[in-house]
All heavy atoms as TSV, in Angstrom:
chain	resi	resn	atom	element	x	y	z
A	1	MET	N	N	-31.750	3.274	-17.094
A	1	MET	CA	C	-32.846	3.217	-16.174
A	1	MET	C	C	-32.358	3.408	-14.737
A	1	MET	O	O	-32.977	4.131	-13.959
A	1	MET	CB	C	-33.577	1.879	-16.301
A	1	MET	CG	C	-34.642	1.727	-15.273
A	1	MET	SD	S	-35.834	0.541	-15.790
A	1	MET	CE	C	-36.713	0.349	-14.298
A	2	ILE	N	N	-31.241	2.764	-14.374
A	2	ILE	CA	C	-30.718	2.908	-13.019
A	2	ILE	C	C	-30.300	4.356	-12.771
A	2	ILE	O	O	-30.512	4.893	-11.687
A	2	ILE	CB	C	-29.542	1.937	-12.804
A	2	ILE	CG1	C	-30.036	0.506	-12.843
A	2	ILE	CG2	C	-28.844	2.220	-11.493
A	2	ILE	CD1	C	-28.947	-0.521	-12.755
A	3	ARG	N	N	-29.744	4.979	-13.795
A	3	ARG	CA	C	-29.339	6.382	-13.658
A	3	ARG	C	C	-30.540	7.275	-13.370
A	3	ARG	O	O	-30.471	8.177	-12.540
A	3	ARG	CB	C	-28.629	6.824	-14.925
A	3	ARG	CG	C	-28.132	8.241	-14.856
A	3	ARG	CD	C	-27.367	8.600	-16.097
A	3	ARG	NE	N	-26.954	9.992	-16.023
A	3	ARG	CZ	C	-26.235	10.582	-16.927
A	3	ARG	NH1	N	-25.828	9.912	-17.992
A	3	ARG	NH2	N	-25.896	11.844	-16.807
A	4	GLN	N	N	-31.625	7.027	-14.048
A	4	GLN	CA	C	-32.831	7.831	-13.834
A	4	GLN	C	C	-33.382	7.636	-12.424
A	4	GLN	O	O	-33.818	8.587	-11.770
A	4	GLN	CB	C	-33.899	7.472	-14.866
A	4	GLN	CG	C	-33.539	7.872	-16.272
A	4	GLN	CD	C	-34.524	7.325	-17.300
A	4	GLN	OE1	O	-35.341	6.468	-16.979
A	4	GLN	NE2	N	-34.425	7.812	-18.527
A	5	VAL	N	N	-33.336	6.397	-11.942
A	5	VAL	CA	C	-33.815	6.115	-10.591
A	5	VAL	C	C	-32.932	6.815	-9.562
A	5	VAL	O	O	-33.422	7.436	-8.607
A	5	VAL	CB	C	-33.860	4.596	-10.329
A	5	VAL	CG1	C	-34.140	4.289	-8.866
A	5	VAL	CG2	C	-34.889	3.939	-11.223
A	6	MET	N	N	-31.608	6.736	-9.748
A	6	MET	CA	C	-30.692	7.368	-8.804
A	6	MET	C	C	-30.821	8.885	-8.825
A	6	MET	O	O	-30.765	9.530	-7.776
A	6	MET	CB	C	-29.260	6.935	-9.097
A	6	MET	CG	C	-28.987	5.491	-8.742
A	6	MET	SD	S	-27.302	4.989	-9.056
A	6	MET	CE	C	-26.455	5.880	-7.769
A	7	GLU	N	N	-30.960	9.458	-10.023
A	7	GLU	CA	C	-31.124	10.903	-10.112
A	7	GLU	C	C	-32.443	11.341	-9.495
A	7	GLU	O	O	-32.514	12.386	-8.843
A	7	GLU	CB	C	-31.042	11.359	-11.567
A	7	GLU	CG	C	-29.639	11.345	-12.125
A	7	GLU	CD	C	-29.592	11.717	-13.600
A	7	GLU	OE1	O	-30.658	11.869	-14.223
A	7	GLU	OE2	O	-28.472	11.842	-14.126
A	8	GLY	N	N	-33.476	10.573	-9.684
A	8	GLY	CA	C	-34.778	10.906	-9.112
A	8	GLY	C	C	-34.795	10.822	-7.595
A	8	GLY	O	O	-35.490	11.576	-6.924
A	9	ALA	N	N	-33.989	9.911	-7.040
A	9	ALA	CA	C	-33.945	9.749	-5.593
A	9	ALA	C	C	-32.869	10.619	-4.951
A	9	ALA	O	O	-32.740	10.637	-3.735
A	9	ALA	CB	C	-33.697	8.283	-5.248
A	10	GLY	N	N	-32.073	11.305	-5.771
A	10	GLY	CA	C	-31.012	12.155	-5.235
A	10	GLY	C	C	-29.796	11.380	-4.766
A	10	GLY	O	O	-29.122	11.788	-3.826
A	11	LEU	N	N	-29.499	10.260	-5.396
A	11	LEU	CA	C	-28.398	9.404	-4.973
A	11	LEU	C	C	-27.147	9.528	-5.837
A	11	LEU	O	O	-26.258	8.696	-5.749
A	11	LEU	CB	C	-28.853	7.939	-4.966
A	11	LEU	CG	C	-29.986	7.603	-4.001
A	11	LEU	CD1	C	-30.410	6.162	-4.197
A	11	LEU	CD2	C	-29.569	7.864	-2.575
A	12	THR	N	N	-27.040	10.552	-6.657
A	12	THR	CA	C	-25.869	10.660	-7.526
A	12	THR	C	C	-24.655	11.197	-6.791
A	12	THR	O	O	-23.536	11.079	-7.269
A	12	THR	CB	C	-26.175	11.572	-8.724
A	12	THR	OG1	O	-26.632	12.833	-8.247
A	12	THR	CG2	C	-27.218	10.946	-9.625
A	13	PHE	N	N	-24.822	11.792	-5.620
A	13	PHE	CA	C	-23.717	12.359	-4.865
A	13	PHE	C	C	-22.832	11.290	-4.233
A	13	PHE	O	O	-21.610	11.409	-4.198
A	13	PHE	CB	C	-24.280	13.296	-3.784
A	13	PHE	CG	C	-23.251	13.780	-2.818
A	13	PHE	CD1	C	-22.316	14.714	-3.209
A	13	PHE	CD2	C	-23.210	13.293	-1.518
A	13	PHE	CE1	C	-21.364	15.163	-2.322
A	13	PHE	CE2	C	-22.271	13.742	-0.633
A	13	PHE	CZ	C	-21.338	14.681	-1.039
A	14	TRP	N	N	-23.400	10.210	-3.708
A	14	TRP	CA	C	-22.656	9.209	-2.953
A	14	TRP	C	C	-21.659	8.408	-3.788
A	14	TRP	O	O	-20.542	8.153	-3.301
A	14	TRP	CB	C	-23.610	8.297	-2.204
A	14	TRP	CG	C	-24.408	9.073	-1.201
A	14	TRP	CD1	C	-25.731	9.353	-1.263
A	14	TRP	CD2	C	-23.917	9.722	-0.036
A	14	TRP	NE1	N	-26.105	10.132	-0.201
A	14	TRP	CE2	C	-25.006	10.372	0.577
A	14	TRP	CE3	C	-22.661	9.823	0.557
A	14	TRP	CZ2	C	-24.870	11.097	1.741
A	14	TRP	CZ3	C	-22.535	10.548	1.732
A	14	TRP	CH2	C	-23.628	11.172	2.311
A	15	PRO	N	N	-21.982	7.992	-4.992
A	15	PRO	CA	C	-20.960	7.295	-5.784
A	15	PRO	C	C	-19.770	8.189	-6.122
A	15	PRO	O	O	-18.621	7.741	-6.106
A	15	PRO	CB	C	-21.691	6.876	-7.054
A	15	PRO	CG	C	-23.117	6.835	-6.688
A	15	PRO	CD	C	-23.295	7.891	-5.641
A	16	VAL	N	N	-20.023	9.449	-6.376
A	16	VAL	CA	C	-18.930	10.378	-6.667
A	16	VAL	C	C	-18.073	10.581	-5.426
A	16	VAL	O	O	-16.841	10.571	-5.496
A	16	VAL	CB	C	-19.489	11.728	-7.188
A	16	VAL	CG1	C	-18.400	12.757	-7.316
A	16	VAL	CG2	C	-20.214	11.528	-8.500
A	17	LEU	N	N	-18.697	10.731	-4.281
A	17	LEU	CA	C	-17.960	10.908	-3.037
A	17	LEU	C	C	-17.114	9.676	-2.709
A	17	LEU	O	O	-15.949	9.806	-2.330
A	17	LEU	CB	C	-18.925	11.199	-1.878
A	17	LEU	CG	C	-18.272	11.376	-0.515
A	17	LEU	CD1	C	-17.397	12.620	-0.507
A	17	LEU	CD2	C	-19.326	11.424	0.560
A	18	SER	N	N	-17.668	8.501	-2.859
A	18	SER	CA	C	-16.907	7.284	-2.561
A	18	SER	C	C	-15.741	7.107	-3.527
A	18	SER	O	O	-14.660	6.657	-3.129
A	18	SER	CB	C	-17.818	6.062	-2.579
A	18	SER	OG	O	-18.380	5.883	-3.860
A	19	PHE	N	N	-15.918	7.480	-4.776
A	19	PHE	CA	C	-14.823	7.400	-5.746
A	19	PHE	C	C	-13.715	8.383	-5.396
A	19	PHE	O	O	-12.525	8.042	-5.485
A	19	PHE	CB	C	-15.356	7.664	-7.159
A	19	PHE	CG	C	-14.328	7.504	-8.230
A	19	PHE	CD1	C	-13.751	6.277	-8.488
A	19	PHE	CD2	C	-13.930	8.584	-8.993
A	19	PHE	CE1	C	-12.798	6.118	-9.476
A	19	PHE	CE2	C	-12.984	8.445	-9.980
A	19	PHE	CZ	C	-12.411	7.214	-10.227
A	20	LEU	N	N	-14.057	9.564	-4.953
A	20	LEU	CA	C	-13.050	10.547	-4.555
A	20	LEU	C	C	-12.297	10.096	-3.299
A	20	LEU	O	O	-11.075	10.275	-3.205
A	20	LEU	CB	C	-13.701	11.908	-4.317
A	20	LEU	CG	C	-14.192	12.628	-5.569
A	20	LEU	CD1	C	-14.913	13.917	-5.183
A	20	LEU	CD2	C	-13.041	12.923	-6.510
A	21	ILE	N	N	-12.987	9.488	-2.368
A	21	ILE	CA	C	-12.323	8.950	-1.178
A	21	ILE	C	C	-11.373	7.829	-1.560
A	21	ILE	O	O	-10.249	7.734	-1.050
A	21	ILE	CB	C	-13.364	8.483	-0.144
A	21	ILE	CG1	C	-14.101	9.687	0.430
A	21	ILE	CG2	C	-12.718	7.662	0.963
A	21	ILE	CD1	C	-15.279	9.316	1.303
A	22	PHE	N	N	-11.794	6.967	-2.476
A	22	PHE	CA	C	-10.940	5.878	-2.946
A	22	PHE	C	C	-9.683	6.405	-3.624
A	22	PHE	O	O	-8.567	5.953	-3.336
A	22	PHE	CB	C	-11.734	4.993	-3.909
A	22	PHE	CG	C	-10.909	3.931	-4.571
A	22	PHE	CD1	C	-10.519	2.807	-3.869
A	22	PHE	CD2	C	-10.525	4.052	-5.893
A	22	PHE	CE1	C	-9.759	1.820	-4.473
A	22	PHE	CE2	C	-9.772	3.079	-6.515
A	22	PHE	CZ	C	-9.385	1.962	-5.795
A	23	LEU	N	N	-9.822	7.376	-4.510
A	23	LEU	CA	C	-8.658	7.932	-5.199
A	23	LEU	C	C	-7.712	8.626	-4.226
A	23	LEU	O	O	-6.482	8.508	-4.342
A	23	LEU	CB	C	-9.105	8.912	-6.282
A	23	LEU	CG	C	-9.705	8.302	-7.544
A	23	LEU	CD1	C	-10.109	9.403	-8.515
A	23	LEU	CD2	C	-8.733	7.355	-8.202
A	24	THR	N	N	-8.264	9.330	-3.268
A	24	THR	CA	C	-7.436	10.016	-2.278
A	24	THR	C	C	-6.657	9.021	-1.428
A	24	THR	O	O	-5.452	9.206	-1.182
A	24	THR	CB	C	-8.311	10.906	-1.376
A	24	THR	OG1	O	-9.062	11.793	-2.198
A	24	THR	CG2	C	-7.473	11.702	-0.405
A	25	SER	N	N	-7.298	7.960	-0.997
A	25	SER	CA	C	-6.600	6.965	-0.181
A	25	SER	C	C	-5.520	6.247	-0.981
A	25	SER	O	O	-4.445	5.962	-0.447
A	25	SER	CB	C	-7.586	5.974	0.424
A	25	SER	OG	O	-8.237	5.249	-0.597
A	26	CYS	N	N	-5.765	5.974	-2.247
A	26	CYS	CA	C	-4.733	5.350	-3.089
A	26	CYS	C	C	-3.541	6.283	-3.276
A	26	CYS	O	O	-2.386	5.850	-3.235
A	26	CYS	CB	C	-5.311	4.966	-4.440
A	26	CYS	SG	S	-6.375	3.525	-4.371
A	27	ALA	N	N	-3.810	7.558	-3.476
A	27	ALA	CA	C	-2.726	8.528	-3.645
A	27	ALA	C	C	-1.884	8.630	-2.376
A	27	ALA	O	O	-0.646	8.678	-2.444
A	27	ALA	CB	C	-3.302	9.890	-4.020
A	28	PHE	N	N	-2.521	8.642	-1.207
A	28	PHE	CA	C	-1.772	8.701	0.042
A	28	PHE	C	C	-0.964	7.434	0.284
A	28	PHE	O	O	0.153	7.491	0.792
A	28	PHE	CB	C	-2.700	8.966	1.223
A	28	PHE	CG	C	-3.054	10.411	1.377
A	28	PHE	CD1	C	-4.362	10.808	1.314
A	28	PHE	CD2	C	-2.080	11.377	1.574
A	28	PHE	CE1	C	-4.709	12.143	1.457
A	28	PHE	CE2	C	-2.402	12.713	1.712
A	28	PHE	CZ	C	-3.724	13.099	1.650
A	29	MET	N	N	-1.503	6.267	-0.083
A	29	MET	CA	C	-0.746	5.021	0.067
A	29	MET	C	C	0.494	5.018	-0.820
A	29	MET	O	O	1.574	4.616	-0.390
A	29	MET	CB	C	-1.627	3.814	-0.259
A	29	MET	CG	C	-2.413	3.317	0.907
A	29	MET	SD	S	-3.103	1.688	0.630
A	29	MET	CE	C	-4.440	2.088	-0.458
A	30	LEU	N	N	0.347	5.462	-2.055
A	30	LEU	CA	C	1.506	5.522	-2.947
A	30	LEU	C	C	2.538	6.520	-2.444
A	30	LEU	O	O	3.746	6.265	-2.503
A	30	LEU	CB	C	1.060	5.880	-4.367
A	30	LEU	CG	C	0.347	4.768	-5.125
A	30	LEU	CD1	C	-0.152	5.288	-6.472
A	30	LEU	CD2	C	1.275	3.590	-5.335
A	31	ALA	N	N	2.090	7.656	-1.949
A	31	ALA	CA	C	3.017	8.643	-1.400
A	31	ALA	C	C	3.742	8.083	-0.176
A	31	ALA	O	O	4.938	8.335	0.019
A	31	ALA	CB	C	2.259	9.921	-1.045
A	32	TRP	N	N	3.044	7.311	0.651
A	32	TRP	CA	C	3.658	6.726	1.838
A	32	TRP	C	C	4.679	5.657	1.455
A	32	TRP	O	O	5.748	5.572	2.037
A	32	TRP	CB	C	2.574	6.122	2.723
A	32	TRP	CG	C	3.128	5.493	3.965
A	32	TRP	CD1	C	3.365	4.167	4.170
A	32	TRP	CD2	C	3.531	6.158	5.159
A	32	TRP	NE1	N	3.874	3.969	5.422
A	32	TRP	CE2	C	3.989	5.180	6.057
A	32	TRP	CE3	C	3.545	7.492	5.548
A	32	TRP	CZ2	C	4.457	5.496	7.315
A	32	TRP	CZ3	C	4.002	7.788	6.819
A	32	TRP	CH2	C	4.446	6.813	7.674
A	33	LEU	N	N	4.370	4.845	0.459
A	33	LEU	CA	C	5.284	3.778	0.051
A	33	LEU	C	C	6.548	4.305	-0.605
A	33	LEU	O	O	7.631	3.756	-0.421
A	33	LEU	CB	C	4.579	2.815	-0.909
A	33	LEU	CG	C	3.567	1.879	-0.285
A	33	LEU	CD1	C	2.837	1.110	-1.371
A	33	LEU	CD2	C	4.242	0.934	0.671
A	34	TYR	N	N	6.431	5.363	-1.384
A	34	TYR	CA	C	7.561	5.877	-2.146
A	34	TYR	C	C	8.139	7.158	-1.553
A	34	TYR	O	O	8.765	7.932	-2.250
A	34	TYR	CB	C	7.146	6.093	-3.604
A	34	TYR	CG	C	6.857	4.789	-4.298
A	34	TYR	CD1	C	5.558	4.432	-4.623
A	34	TYR	CD2	C	7.874	3.903	-4.597
A	34	TYR	CE1	C	5.283	3.233	-5.242
A	34	TYR	CE2	C	7.615	2.701	-5.210
A	34	TYR	CZ	C	6.317	2.367	-5.536
A	34	TYR	OH	O	6.043	1.183	-6.145
A	35	ARG	N	N	7.967	7.368	-0.256
A	35	ARG	CA	C	8.528	8.549	0.386
A	35	ARG	C	C	10.051	8.411	0.460
A	35	ARG	O	O	10.577	7.295	0.470
A	35	ARG	CB	C	7.919	8.754	1.762
A	35	ARG	CG	C	8.332	7.725	2.771
A	35	ARG	CD	C	7.537	7.855	4.062
A	35	ARG	NE	N	8.059	6.980	5.083
A	35	ARG	CZ	C	7.782	5.711	5.209
A	35	ARG	NH1	N	6.961	5.141	4.338
A	35	ARG	NH2	N	8.297	4.980	6.157
A	36	PRO	N	N	10.775	9.516	0.530
A	36	PRO	CA	C	12.236	9.443	0.616
A	36	PRO	C	C	12.694	8.745	1.888
A	36	PRO	O	O	12.165	8.985	2.966
A	36	PRO	CB	C	12.661	10.918	0.641
A	36	PRO	CG	C	11.516	11.672	0.075
A	36	PRO	CD	C	10.294	10.881	0.403
A	37	GLY	N	N	13.653	7.852	1.748
A	37	GLY	CA	C	14.199	7.129	2.887
A	37	GLY	C	C	13.472	5.852	3.239
A	37	GLY	O	O	13.874	5.154	4.168
A	38	SER	N	N	12.417	5.523	2.535
A	38	SER	CA	C	11.664	4.323	2.893
A	38	SER	C	C	12.357	3.041	2.435
A	38	SER	O	O	12.098	1.982	3.004
A	38	SER	CB	C	10.258	4.384	2.314
A	38	SER	OG	O	10.298	4.371	0.904
A	39	SER	N	N	13.240	3.127	1.457
A	39	SER	CA	C	13.876	1.900	0.971
A	39	SER	C	C	14.775	1.280	2.035
A	39	SER	O	O	14.864	0.056	2.130
A	39	SER	CB	C	14.662	2.176	-0.306
A	39	SER	OG	O	15.698	3.103	-0.051
A	40	SER	N	N	15.442	2.090	2.850
A	40	SER	CA	C	16.286	1.518	3.905
A	40	SER	C	C	15.429	0.844	4.980
A	40	SER	O	O	15.815	-0.193	5.518
A	40	SER	CB	C	17.158	2.602	4.521
A	40	SER	OG	O	16.360	3.585	5.140
A	41	ILE	N	N	14.280	1.408	5.286
A	41	ILE	CA	C	13.386	0.808	6.279
A	41	ILE	C	C	12.860	-0.525	5.774
A	41	ILE	O	O	12.869	-1.532	6.487
A	41	ILE	CB	C	12.220	1.758	6.595
A	41	ILE	CG1	C	12.745	3.022	7.269
A	41	ILE	CG2	C	11.184	1.078	7.467
A	41	ILE	CD1	C	11.713	4.111	7.404
A	42	TYR	N	N	12.403	-0.559	4.520
A	42	TYR	CA	C	11.875	-1.795	3.955
A	42	TYR	C	C	12.980	-2.831	3.773
A	42	TYR	O	O	12.741	-4.035	3.919
A	42	TYR	CB	C	11.171	-1.529	2.629
A	42	TYR	CG	C	9.956	-0.650	2.774
A	42	TYR	CD1	C	9.659	0.323	1.832
A	42	TYR	CD2	C	9.099	-0.773	3.846
A	42	TYR	CE1	C	8.546	1.133	1.966
A	42	TYR	CE2	C	7.987	0.033	3.999
A	42	TYR	CZ	C	7.718	0.977	3.045
A	42	TYR	OH	O	6.622	1.783	3.182
A	43	GLY	N	N	14.201	-2.390	3.480
A	43	GLY	CA	C	15.324	-3.320	3.355
A	43	GLY	C	C	15.654	-3.987	4.676
A	43	GLY	O	O	15.910	-5.192	4.731
A	44	SER	N	N	15.635	-3.210	5.753
A	44	SER	CA	C	15.920	-3.803	7.065
A	44	SER	C	C	14.799	-4.745	7.491
A	44	SER	O	O	15.054	-5.768	8.122
A	44	SER	CB	C	16.121	-2.710	8.109
A	44	SER	OG	O	14.937	-1.988	8.312
A	45	MET	N	N	13.576	-4.438	7.154
A	45	MET	CA	C	12.468	-5.337	7.468
A	45	MET	C	C	12.569	-6.633	6.676
A	45	MET	O	O	12.244	-7.707	7.185
A	45	MET	CB	C	11.138	-4.657	7.190
A	45	MET	CG	C	10.776	-3.613	8.173
A	45	MET	SD	S	9.167	-2.956	7.738
A	45	MET	CE	C	8.794	-2.035	9.203
A	46	ALA	N	N	13.018	-6.549	5.431
A	46	ALA	CA	C	13.151	-7.750	4.605
A	46	ALA	C	C	14.260	-8.657	5.129
A	46	ALA	O	O	14.152	-9.879	5.057
A	46	ALA	CB	C	13.426	-7.363	3.160
A	47	ARG	N	N	15.331	-8.067	5.671
A	47	ARG	CA	C	16.426	-8.877	6.210
A	47	ARG	C	C	16.058	-9.542	7.532
A	47	ARG	O	O	16.684	-10.518	7.924
A	47	ARG	CB	C	17.670	-8.008	6.387
A	47	ARG	CG	C	18.374	-7.687	5.089
A	47	ARG	CD	C	19.713	-7.017	5.343
A	47	ARG	NE	N	19.578	-5.739	6.036
A	47	ARG	CZ	C	19.312	-4.576	5.449
A	47	ARG	NH1	N	19.159	-4.525	4.151
A	47	ARG	NH2	N	19.213	-3.471	6.156
A	48	MET	N	N	15.061	-9.030	8.229
A	48	MET	CA	C	14.677	-9.607	9.517
A	48	MET	C	C	14.244	-11.063	9.382
A	48	MET	O	O	14.495	-11.876	10.279
A	48	MET	CB	C	13.538	-8.805	10.140
A	48	MET	CG	C	13.969	-7.493	10.728
A	48	MET	SD	S	12.596	-6.470	11.279
A	48	MET	CE	C	11.818	-7.509	12.478
A	49	ALA	N	N	13.628	-11.420	8.284
A	49	ALA	CA	C	13.160	-12.793	8.096
A	49	ALA	C	C	14.319	-13.769	7.918
A	49	ALA	O	O	14.177	-14.958	8.183
A	49	ALA	CB	C	12.239	-12.866	6.890
A	50	LEU	N	N	15.470	-13.275	7.497
A	50	LEU	CA	C	16.609	-14.146	7.243
A	50	LEU	C	C	17.580	-14.218	8.414
A	50	LEU	O	O	18.526	-14.991	8.381
A	50	LEU	CB	C	17.362	-13.651	6.003
A	50	LEU	CG	C	16.535	-13.600	4.715
A	50	LEU	CD1	C	17.357	-12.986	3.603
A	50	LEU	CD2	C	16.050	-14.974	4.334
A	51	GLU	N	N	17.373	-13.428	9.432
A	51	GLU	CA	C	18.308	-13.381	10.550
A	51	GLU	C	C	18.093	-14.549	11.506
A	51	GLU	O	O	17.003	-15.073	11.664
A	51	GLU	CB	C	18.145	-12.066	11.313
A	51	GLU	CG	C	18.605	-10.874	10.530
A	51	GLU	CD	C	18.405	-9.570	11.271
A	51	GLU	OE1	O	17.765	-9.592	12.345
A	51	GLU	OE2	O	18.871	-8.548	10.777
A	52	ASP	N	N	19.188	-14.933	12.176
A	52	ASP	CA	C	19.126	-15.936	13.235
A	52	ASP	C	C	18.538	-15.303	14.493
A	52	ASP	O	O	18.223	-14.123	14.528
A	52	ASP	CB	C	20.531	-16.457	13.552
A	52	ASP	CG	C	21.097	-17.308	12.429
A	52	ASP	OD1	O	20.299	-17.837	11.637
A	52	ASP	OD2	O	22.325	-17.430	12.348
A	53	GLU	N	N	18.459	-16.101	15.546
A	53	GLU	CA	C	17.982	-15.560	16.816
A	53	GLU	C	C	18.942	-14.520	17.381
A	53	GLU	O	O	18.552	-13.649	18.130
A	53	GLU	CB	C	17.793	-16.694	17.815
A	53	GLU	CG	C	16.689	-17.650	17.426
A	53	GLU	CD	C	16.625	-18.848	18.343
A	53	GLU	OE1	O	17.448	-18.927	19.287
A	53	GLU	OE2	O	15.764	-19.700	18.123
A	54	ASP	N	N	20.236	-14.654	17.017
A	54	ASP	CA	C	21.248	-13.713	17.495
A	54	ASP	C	C	21.216	-12.401	16.718
A	54	ASP	O	O	21.883	-11.452	17.097
A	54	ASP	CB	C	22.644	-14.317	17.371
A	54	ASP	CG	C	22.773	-15.582	18.198
A	54	ASP	OD1	O	22.039	-15.714	19.190
A	54	ASP	OD2	O	23.586	-16.438	17.832
A	55	GLY	N	N	20.516	-12.368	15.624
A	55	GLY	CA	C	20.466	-11.161	14.809
A	55	GLY	C	C	21.464	-11.164	13.671
A	55	GLY	O	O	21.645	-10.159	12.999
A	56	ASN	N	N	22.145	-12.297	13.460
A	56	ASN	CA	C	23.120	-12.391	12.375
A	56	ASN	C	C	22.481	-13.058	11.165
A	56	ASN	O	O	21.850	-14.097	11.290
A	56	ASN	CB	C	24.343	-13.205	12.806
A	56	ASN	CG	C	25.053	-12.550	13.978
A	56	ASN	OD1	O	25.114	-11.327	14.060
A	56	ASN	ND2	N	25.569	-13.354	14.889
A	57	ALA	N	N	22.665	-12.470	10.023
A	57	ALA	CA	C	22.132	-13.056	8.794
A	57	ALA	C	C	23.013	-14.237	8.385
A	57	ALA	O	O	24.239	-14.158	8.481
A	57	ALA	CB	C	22.090	-12.023	7.687
A	58	PRO	N	N	22.451	-15.342	7.942
A	58	PRO	CA	C	23.267	-16.479	7.502
A	58	PRO	C	C	24.033	-16.141	6.226
A	58	PRO	O	O	23.562	-15.389	5.387
A	58	PRO	CB	C	22.237	-17.587	7.257
A	58	PRO	CG	C	20.957	-16.880	7.033
A	58	PRO	CD	C	21.025	-15.610	7.815
A	59	ARG	N	N	25.208	-16.696	6.126
A	59	ARG	CA	C	26.048	-16.439	4.949
A	59	ARG	C	C	25.972	-17.637	4.011
A	59	ARG	O	O	25.823	-18.772	4.444
A	59	ARG	CB	C	27.487	-16.192	5.371
A	59	ARG	CG	C	27.622	-15.019	6.308
A	59	ARG	CD	C	29.072	-14.632	6.460
A	59	ARG	NE	N	29.268	-13.667	7.526
A	59	ARG	CZ	C	29.049	-12.368	7.408
A	59	ARG	NH1	N	28.596	-11.887	6.287
A	59	ARG	NH2	N	29.259	-11.569	8.415
A	60	ALA	N	N	26.112	-17.360	2.740
A	60	ALA	CA	C	26.113	-18.433	1.746
A	60	ALA	C	C	27.422	-19.223	1.874
A	60	ALA	O	O	28.481	-18.661	2.118
A	60	ALA	CB	C	25.986	-17.854	0.343
A	61	LYS	N	N	27.328	-20.538	1.720
A	61	LYS	CA	C	28.528	-21.377	1.812
A	61	LYS	C	C	29.352	-21.224	0.547
A	61	LYS	O	O	28.809	-21.194	-0.549
A	61	LYS	CB	C	28.134	-22.843	2.001
A	61	LYS	CG	C	27.462	-23.099	3.322
A	61	LYS	CD	C	27.148	-24.576	3.472
A	61	LYS	CE	C	26.465	-24.832	4.796
A	61	LYS	NZ	N	26.145	-26.239	4.963
A	62	GLU	N	N	30.658	-21.155	0.759
A	62	GLU	CA	C	31.541	-21.064	-0.387
A	62	GLU	C	C	31.817	-22.465	-0.921
A	62	GLU	O	O	31.747	-23.441	-0.209
A	62	GLU	CB	C	32.849	-20.402	0.021
A	62	GLU	CG	C	32.649	-18.956	0.434
A	62	GLU	CD	C	33.967	-18.319	0.847
A	62	GLU	OE1	O	35.018	-18.801	0.405
A	62	GLU	OE2	O	33.915	-17.334	1.593
A	63	GLY	N	N	32.136	-22.565	-2.203
A	63	GLY	CA	C	32.466	-23.831	-2.806
A	63	GLY	C	C	31.330	-24.453	-3.574
A	63	GLY	O	O	31.425	-25.586	-4.012
A	64	ARG	N	N	30.257	-23.756	-3.738
A	64	ARG	CA	C	29.151	-24.288	-4.530
A	64	ARG	C	C	29.333	-23.932	-5.952
A	64	ARG	O	O	29.813	-23.023	-6.401
A	64	ARG	CB	C	27.818	-23.743	-4.048
A	64	ARG	CG	C	27.370	-24.410	-2.817
A	64	ARG	CD	C	25.961	-23.988	-2.533
A	64	ARG	NE	N	25.464	-24.762	-1.427
A	64	ARG	CZ	C	24.274	-24.623	-0.924
A	64	ARG	NH1	N	23.437	-23.759	-1.448
A	64	ARG	NH2	N	23.880	-25.350	0.071
């Protein structure tokens, strides 16, 4: 019934368009995340949380 109402009102174009926009944006996000060279950038960002104010990462204590 909803399909008949949408077809009668000419609203079948918008759901298809929104789905195509969604798929395109997901594809671009995946391409951006897995681009060549991105692992070094993400690795340096991950180490930033562990660094001191001086920029030195803390070392694990020996003897444990």
